[in-house]
C-alpha angles and dihedrals in degrees: 000000000000091000092050091049091050091049092049090050091050091051091050091050091049092050091049090054089063095050116104117257113263106272130209092218125106087212128018141161138182108206133192107210093190094063095022091232137134111240095188136344147176117208086333093163097048114116112240140154111271101196115199095352078086085081090074087073092041090055094045094051092045091051090053093047107040142045112245094232094048108132116232125194108212114236123214093242091059093060129084096031118177115266129006117010146186085211102242117198123217113251097020119122121227134165127247086250091056091051092049091054089049089049098050103030103035093026087230112193087191089056089051091053092047094049091048094049097050089074100063106338090259118092092207091066090057091047087055088058090050091055091045089053090050090056091047090055092047095248096156095169098048131094131165127211096176141007097244106054100248113154115280135172092243099025106115147121140170132248089248095049091049090052092052090047091050091049089057093046092050089060087069110088094208092050090051091050093050099047093046093053112108096197139347137184117232110182105306093342125097108200118200124197112243091209107104092184089080086074100027105049134058112246094006114167097182123227120169147330126201142182142175127154090247097047099035121209112340126186137178118188139177128200136176127205130161089004094300126110126212129186124210126193129186126180121195094002117157091190097038099148092057092040090058095045090051093047094048094046090050092048098047089045087071093064131083126182108244132181110243101173132022125209113257137055115359104174141306142261137207113252119198105208108179110301095345133071125209138174116248124191124238129213145181124221101219145033121252123211130171141174113267134178123222110287096019110127116184117214118228117208127183107218117200142085119308091225124030121203116221160266097078133161129225108258092027113133116257100181137287139292111228123206115200137178108199106310093339121099108220097184146333119215125191116249122211138196114255092215143006129259121203124204110262125195117201115227110246122238122242090255091052090048092051095046090047090052092049091049091053091048091049091053091046091055089051099246 
């Protein structure tokens, strides 16, 4: 009985070791954008205000609408917005890129107003595009009332929806560059990123902070380690920095770098070289390793024609080998022939030559 009790206690301790650290957040999620799965969550589907993390959608829609170097003359009504600001001045001219940095680093509500009004002059039209984008991304529990994240009666999202939105935004190279910037000088302004995780957490890629009295502290972060990206979201989290560090450390602790492919021969293919067929080997030039969690099994597919027609040369590319995990493509490596194959024509026998001559004569006479 004592041994059974000790074994049961050991199992309980092991299970506890895999439970997420107690979080301060009312809602939280750790999301794997590669497999589109939730690693761990707390009330991740509960609708809550998301404060200035709203600006992730504002930035994404603006990046799809405008050219980065588009010049924008700042109008008086765009200045002096409530809340955080990049301190726009009426009459000055900035680019869309400048406004995006002010939006994501300084959390400028005035930058949000400016970016939303460029479209039609009416901020509500731009907000309509934000909601349309939410539907496109399948964010069923998200609705925007404004582009800045100020409290609104129907301004809400969920931790899960914000993670899915951020995954889409992080596919945009310009978005990634902006949110990972610690500081930048724009004219006389020096804009500093509010996201402390850029200095506190290994692999941090930034994204967005937010706060209102109603919503509490909100934070969306992205980090990459071992070639894998994870996204964490907390809503109403008094200890958000530590929440995110704990979530990310737990998530990345699941992964281990494993070799999937080794350099060398990877198969063979039939080569038709004239009137003869032969089998020619195929090879790749380099290993491929990636970070995988327990139970993840990548699929390796050789992509190329089933039969190749010669001549071919050794070292010539045949096709690619594709490594996938679910619907996600992890890598594609070029595949080469191990040797060449020249076209060979078999010499015809006397009987074949005579029958061929008779056939040609028959066709010439019109029979």
